[in-house]
C-alpha positions in Angstrom: -3.4 -20.5 -16.1 -2.0 -20.7 -19.5 0.3 -18.6 -21.2 -1.2 -20.0 -24.4 -4.4 -17.2 -24.5 -3.1 -14.8 -26.8 -3.0 -11.8 -24.4 -1.3 -8.2 -25.0 0.8 -6.4 -22.6 -1.1 -4.2 -20.6 1.0 -1.0 -21.8 -0.2 -2.1 -25.8 -3.1 0.3 -24.5 -1.3 3.0 -22.9 -1.8 6.3 -24.8 1.3 7.7 -26.1 0.3 11.4 -26.0 0.7 13.6 -22.7 -2.8 13.6 -21.0 -5.0 16.5 -21.1 -5.2 17.9 -17.4 -8.7 18.6 -16.3 -10.0 21.5 -14.3 -9.2 21.8 -10.7 -10.6 24.7 -8.5 -7.7 27.0 -7.9 -8.8 27.8 -4.5 -8.9 23.8 -3.6 -6.3 21.8 -2.0 -5.8 18.2 -3.8 -5.7 15.7 -0.9 -3.6 12.3 -1.0 -3.2 9.8 1.4 -0.4 7.4 0.4 0.0 4.1 1.9 3.4 2.0 2.2 3.7 -1.7 1.9 4.6 -3.9 4.6 2.7 -7.2 5.3 1.1 -7.7 8.5 2.7 -4.5 9.8 0.2 -2.9 7.9 -1.8 -2.8 11.3 0.1 0.4 11.7 -0.9 2.4 9.2 -4.7 0.9 9.3 -4.7 2.1 13.5 -3.4 5.8 12.5 -6.3 6.4 10.4 -8.5 4.8 13.0 -7.1 6.9 15.4 -8.0 10.0 13.0 -11.2 9.0 13.0 -11.9 8.5 16.4 -10.1 11.8 17.5 -10.5 14.4 15.0 -13.0 13.5 12.3 -15.8 12.6 14.8 -16.7 8.9 13.7 -16.6 9.9 9.7 -14.9 7.5 7.3 -11.0 9.0 6.6 -11.8 8.6 2.7 -14.1 11.3 3.0 -11.4 14.0 3.6 -8.6 12.7 0.6 -9.3 13.3 -3.0 -7.0 10.5 -3.8 -6.0 7.5 -2.1 -2.6 5.5 -3.5 -1.5 2.3 -1.6 0.8 -0.9 -2.1 0.3 -4.4 -1.1 -1.3 -3.8 2.4 -1.7 -0.1 1.7 -3.5 -1.4 -1.5 -5.5 -3.3 0.7 -6.2 -0.4 3.0 -7.0 1.9 0.2 -9.4 -0.9 -1.7 -11.1 -1.2 1.8 -11.3 2.4 2.3 -12.5 3.1 -1.3 -15.1 0.4 -0.9 -16.6 1.8 1.9 -15.1 0.4 5.2 -14.0 2.8 7.8 -10.7 2.7 9.2 -11.7 1.1 12.3 -13.4 -1.7 10.6 -10.2 -2.6 8.8 -8.0 -1.9 11.7 -9.8 -4.4 13.5 -10.1 -7.1 10.8 -5.9 -6.9 11.1 -5.5 -7.4 15.0 -8.3 -10.5 14.8 -7.9 -11.9 11.1 -4.5 -11.3 10.5 -3.0 -14.2 12.6 -5.3 -16.8 10.6 -3.5 -15.2 7.4 0.0 -15.1 9.0 -0.4 -17.9 11.7 2.0 -17.3 14.5 4.2 -19.8 16.1 4.3 -20.5 19.6 6.4 -17.9 21.5 9.5 -19.9 23.2 12.2 -21.4 22.0 10.7 -23.9 20.0 8.3 -21.4 18.0 11.1 -19.5 17.1 13.0 -22.2 15.9 10.1 -23.8 13.7 9.6 -19.9 12.4 13.9 -20.2 11.4 13.2 -23.3 9.6 10.0 -22.2 7.9 11.3 -19.1 6.8 14.7 -20.2 5.8 14.6 -23.8 5.1 11.3 -24.7 3.6 10.9 -21.2 2.1 13.6 -22.0 -0.1 11.3 -24.4 -2.7 8.2 -22.9 -2.3 5.8 -19.6 -1.0 5.3 -19.5 2.6 1.5 -19.5 3.2 -1.5 -20.5 0.8 -3.7 -17.2 0.3 -7.2 -18.6 1.3 -7.2 -16.6 4.4 -6.2 -13.6 2.7 -9.1 -14.4 0.1 -11.8 -14.8 3.1 -10.8 -11.7 4.8 -10.8 -9.2 1.4 -14.5 -11.2 0.7 -15.3 -9.2 3.8 -13.2 -5.8 3.0 -14.3 -5.3 -0.4 -16.9 -8.3 -1.4 -17.7 -8.5 -5.1 -17.6 -5.1 -5.5 -15.6 -3.7 -9.2 -13.0 -1.6 -8.8 -15.1 1.2 -10.9 -17.5 1.0 -8.2 -14.8 2.7 -5.9 -16.2 6.0 -3.6 -12.6 7.4 -4.0 -10.0 7.8 -6.9 -7.4 5.2 -6.7 -4.0 4.2 -7.8 -2.8 0.8 -7.0 0.8 -0.5 -8.1 1.7 -4.0 -9.0 4.4 -5.9 -11.1 3.0 -7.7 -14.1 5.9 -10.7 -14.6 4.5 -12.4 -17.8 5.7 -8.9 -20.0 8.2 -8.3 -17.1 5.9 -4.5 -16.9 5.3 -2.4 -14.0 1.1 -2.5 -13.7 -0.5 0.4 -12.0 -4.5 0.1 -11.3 -6.6 3.1 -11.6 -10.1 4.3 -11.5 -11.6 6.0 -14.1 -10.6 9.6 -13.0 -9.5 10.6 -16.1 -11.2 9.9 -19.9 -7.9 7.9 -20.7 -8.5 5.4 -17.8 -10.8 2.5 -19.2 -8.6 -0.7 -19.1 -9.4 -1.5 -14.9 -12.9 -0.3 -14.1 -14.3 -3.9 -14.5 -12.2 -5.7 -12.3 -12.9 -6.9 -9.4 -11.5 -5.4 -6.6 -10.6 -8.7 -4.8 -8.1 -9.2 -7.9 -6.6 -5.7 -7.4 -6.0 -6.2 -4.0 -4.7 -9.8 -4.7 -2.1 -8.6 -7.6 -0.5 -5.6 -5.4 -0.5 -7.9 -2.2 1.4 -11.0 -4.3 4.7 -10.6 -1.9 7.4 -12.9 -3.5 8.3 -15.8 -1.3 5.5 -15.5 0.8 2.0 -16.1 -1.2 1.9 -17.2 -4.9 1.8 -14.8 -7.7 -1.5 -13.9 -8.6 -2.9 -15.0 -12.4 -5.5 -13.4 -13.6 -6.7 -12.2 -17.4 -3.7 -14.1 -19.0 -1.2 -11.7 -16.7 0.9 -13.0 -13.7 0.7 -10.4 -10.8 3.4 -9.7 -7.9 3.6 -7.2 -5.2 3.9 -3.8 -6.1 6.0 -3.2 -3.5 9.2 -4.9 -5.4 9.1 -1.2 -7.5 7.3 1.2 -5.1 6.8 0.2 -1.9 6.5 3.9 -0.9 4.0 5.1 -3.6 4.0 8.7 -2.7 5.5 9.8 -6.2 2.7 7.7 -7.4 0.0 10.0 -6.5 2.2 13.2 -6.6 2.6 12.3 -10.7 -1.4 11.2 -10.7 -2.5 14.5 -9.4 -0.1 16.9 -11.4 -0.6 14.7 -14.9 -4.5 14.4 -14.7 -5.4 17.7 -13.1 -4.6 21.6 -13.6 -3.5 21.7 -9.9 -0.6 24.2 -9.0 1.9 22.2 -6.8 1.5 24.2 -4.0 -2.1 22.7 -3.7 -0.9 19.4 -3.3 -0.7 18.0 0.1 0.0 14.6 1.1 -0.5 12.6 4.2 2.1 9.6 3.7 2.3 6.3 6.0 4.7 4.2 6.5 4.6 0.4 8.2 8.2 0.6 9.4 11.6 1.7 8.3 14.0 -0.9 9.1 17.8 0.3 8.6 19.6 -2.3 5.9 23.5 -2.0 7.4 26.0 -4.0 5.7 28.3 -6.0 7.9 31.7 -6.6 7.4 30.7 -10.2 6.9 28.6 -9.2 3.8 32.1 -7.4 2.2 33.1 -11.1 1.0 29.8 -11.4 -1.2 27.6 -14.5 -1.7 24.3 -15.0 -2.4 23.6 -16.2 1.0 24.9 -13.1 2.8 22.8 -11.1 0.6 19.8 -12.8 0.6 17.7 -10.0 1.8 18.9 -7.1 -0.3 15.3 -6.6 -1.7 14.9 -4.7 1.8 17.7 -2.4 1.4 15.9 -1.6 -2.2 12.4 -1.1 -0.6 13.6 1.1 2.2 16.2 3.5 -0.4 13.1 3.4 -2.7 10.8 4.7 0.0 13.4 7.6 1.3 14.0 8.6 -2.5 10.5 8.7 -2.9 9.8 10.7 0.2 12.8 13.3 -0.6 11.5 14.0 -4.0 8.1 14.6 -2.9 9.0 17.5 -0.2 11.5 18.7 -2.4 8.9 19.2 -5.5 5.6 20.0 -3.2 7.9 21.7 -0.2 8.4 19.7 2.8 5.5 21.8 4.6 3.4 20.2 2.3 4.0 16.4 3.1 3.5 14.7 6.7 4.8 11.4 6.9 4.2 8.8 9.7 6.4 5.6 10.0 6.2 2.8 12.6 9.2 2.8 15.0 12.1 1.0 14.1 12.2 -2.0 15.9 15.1 -4.8 17.2 15.4 -7.5 15.6 12.9 -6.3 12.9 9.7 -7.4 12.9 9.0 -9.5 9.6 6.1 -8.8 7.5 4.5 -12.0 8.3 5.1 -11.4 12.0 1.4 -10.8 13.5 2.4 -11.2 16.9 5.1 -8.8 17.3 2.9 -6.0 15.0 0.0 -6.4 16.9 2.0 -6.2 20.2 4.6 -3.5 19.5 3.6 -1.5 16.8 0.1 -0.7 17.9 1.0 1.0 21.3 3.2 3.6 18.9 -0.1 4.9 17.3 -0.9 7.5 20.0 2.2 8.9 20.2 2.0 9.3 16.5 -1.5 11.0 16.4 -0.4 13.5 19.4 2.6 14.6 17.4 1.3 15.0 13.9 -2.2 15.1 14.8 -3.0 18.8 15.1 -0.7 19.5 11.5 -2.9 16.6 9.9 -6.2 17.9 10.9 -5.0 21.8 9.8 -4.2 20.1 6.5 -6.8 17.5 5.7 -9.2 17.4 8.1 -11.0 20.3 8.1 -13.3 19.7 5.6 -14.5 17.3 3.5 -13.4 16.7 -0.4 -16.0 16.8 -3.2 -17.6 13.3 -3.6 -16.1 11.5 -6.8 -17.0 10.9 -9.6 -16.3 8.2 -12.4 -15.2 10.2 -15.8 -18.1 8.9 -18.4 
């Protein structure tokens, strides 16, 4: 898309005044579901939500129990799918079956590992790793032609807008100040938040260039909390959050890295993503109280599972879902699943 088109930054339409909070019943919790980015490792939060549907909601869609869903990248796709009326089981199954077409696995042998290394280090130096045709086909099945304004749940979906170097946060019309995004196709929002650098080409749309929201908010928990506090007259102690991660991989500075250089520090973005997630989770617990935040993350693996490794994600992360639900299911049921939320009605 040409940059010759006259386009103002998204921030040009922002309101410089403090948002006027809307009324919220003082005896009712505000429940937030926050889902991290993580590529095909998003099969873990999808499977956790599907497991909750199968064991604790009687098959009712998990989205019926949350007032707001905030998701980044693969978490944004999950959020959009849930708000489009899909249940988590259907989305989990798409990850399991169609994920291998979005991220074709290499052979599970030495030759395959060599091929993967060449693709991810040599070939990937000068171009993105995958075309997104199959991802677009999957999104057609997940959200179809629905508009963002047709979401059945309040949504907050972050991205990075690269033409003007700004953060971009797509929001449903759950406040009178939000009139920018409701006409956008859900598919475009999904492509914007999931355009992971080096893996997919940036998503050009309406004169803007969107890159994956994970570069600044891979764990979007604080976006959800701030949204609740700024849009509604809801006490902090009434805000409850279920936060789902796609794997917390430590970033260790080795002795070899001490000598510096671009090559040795080439993956420092993963340190930034990990630390942003830790900081956001800790901030949420400090703000709301630890007892009001449930965080479930995929297990740490050695070596870490790449964002595009469909085989290891399904083989190693899915078996951990049962244990996660056993450990947290009772608390999740008590905090979120005793009754459904009121239907979301966009502000006229």
